[in-house]
C-alpha positions as CSV (number, residue, x, y, z in Angstrom):
1,M,-0.3,0.2,-0.3
2,I,0.8,3.8,-0.9
3,I,0.3,6.8,0.6
4,Y,0.2,9.8,-1.2
5,G,0.1,12.5,1.5
6,L,1.8,15.7,3.0
7,N,4.0,15.1,6.0
8,T,2.3,17.7,8.1
9,C,-1.4,16.9,6.8
10,A,-2.8,15.6,9.8
11,D,-5.2,13.4,8.3
12,C,-2.0,12.2,7.1
13,N,-1.0,11.8,10.1
14,K,-3.7,9.7,11.6
15,A,-4.2,7.1,8.8
16,R,-0.3,6.5,8.9
17,K,-0.7,6.0,12.5
18,A,-3.2,4.3,12.9
19,L,-1.8,1.4,9.7
20,E,1.1,1.6,12.1
21,A,-1.2,0.1,15.5
22,I,-2.7,-2.8,13.4
23,G,1.3,-3.4,11.7
24,K,-0.1,-2.9,7.9
25,D,2.7,-2.6,5.8
26,F,2.8,0.9,3.5
27,T,5.2,3.4,2.1
28,F,4.5,6.9,2.9
29,R,5.0,9.3,0.1
30,D,5.3,13.4,0.3
31,V,4.0,14.5,-2.7
32,R,5.7,18.5,-1.9
33,A,9.3,16.8,-1.2
34,E,8.6,14.2,-4.5
35,P,5.6,14.5,-7.0
36,L,3.5,12.3,-9.0
37,S,5.1,11.1,-12.0
38,E,2.6,12.0,-15.4
39,A,1.7,8.2,-15.2
40,E,1.3,8.5,-11.3
41,L,-0.7,11.7,-11.4
42,G,-2.8,10.2,-14.7
43,V,-3.8,6.9,-12.2
44,L,-5.4,9.0,-10.0
45,I,-7.0,11.4,-12.0
46,A,-8.9,8.5,-14.0
47,E,-9.7,6.7,-10.8
48,F,-11.4,10.2,-8.6
49,G,-11.4,13.3,-10.9
50,D,-11.9,16.7,-10.5
51,R,-12.2,15.7,-6.6
52,L,-8.1,15.0,-6.1
53,V,-7.9,18.9,-6.0
54,D,-8.4,20.3,-2.5
55,R,-10.9,23.6,-3.6
56,T,-11.2,24.6,0.0
57,T,-7.6,25.6,0.7
58,N,-5.3,29.2,0.8
59,D,-3.4,28.3,-1.5
60,W,-6.3,27.0,-4.5
61,R,-7.6,30.5,-3.6
62,G,-3.8,31.9,-4.3
63,L,-4.1,30.8,-7.9
64,S,-4.1,32.5,-11.1
65,D,-7.5,32.4,-12.5
66,W,-5.4,30.9,-15.6
67,L,-4.2,27.9,-13.4
68,K,-7.6,27.9,-11.1
69,H,-9.5,27.2,-14.9
70,S,-7.4,24.3,-15.8
71,E,-7.5,21.1,-16.1
72,A,-6.9,19.3,-12.7
73,E,-3.4,17.5,-13.7
74,D,-1.9,20.7,-14.4
75,Q,-2.8,22.8,-10.8
76,I,-1.7,19.6,-9.1
77,T,1.6,19.8,-11.0
78,A,2.2,23.4,-10.2
79,K,1.1,23.1,-7.2
80,P,0.9,19.6,-5.0
81,K,-0.3,20.7,-2.1
82,L,-3.7,21.2,-3.4
83,M,-3.8,17.4,-4.1
84,A,-6.9,15.7,-1.7
85,R,-5.0,13.9,0.7
86,P,-4.6,11.1,1.9
87,V,-4.5,8.8,-1.2
88,F,-4.4,5.0,-0.3
89,Q,-3.6,2.8,-3.5
90,D,-3.6,-0.3,-2.7
91,G,-3.1,-2.3,-6.0
92,D,-6.5,-1.6,-8.4
93,S,-7.4,-0.2,-5.4
94,C,-7.8,3.4,-4.5
95,Y,-9.2,5.7,-1.9
96,L,-9.3,9.7,-1.4
97,G,-9.6,10.6,2.3
98,W,-10.0,9.4,5.6
99,D,-13.4,9.7,6.6
100,E,-15.0,6.2,8.0
101,T,-15.7,3.9,5.0
102,V,-11.8,4.9,4.0
103,Q,-10.8,3.7,6.8
104,A,-13.0,0.3,7.2
105,A,-11.5,-0.7,3.6
106,V,-7.6,0.9,4.4
107,L,-7.9,-1.1,8.2
108,A,-9.5,-4.3,7.1
109,E,-7.2,-7.3,6.8
């Protein structure tokens, strides 16, 4: 399992601690330090579409008008912090966020 997120993200840290507590193997990737490749981003965009961009942040509000009206891939490539998180990729399954549904799926053994 791979978790994409930010080291400073509270939800990412909660997810990591929960997975560590049950002994589940995962790799955490900080998308700011190691941005997603075009192929990786393409897979996530195909799965989540525009939901992959967190439009509630100050970072998104600070984008230029041109970038705000660009595709999600362009926004995340320009500012990796805009990616909604955490994103879990476990084989062919992908999950976005840290709500009860995602927790049930990710923490299941």
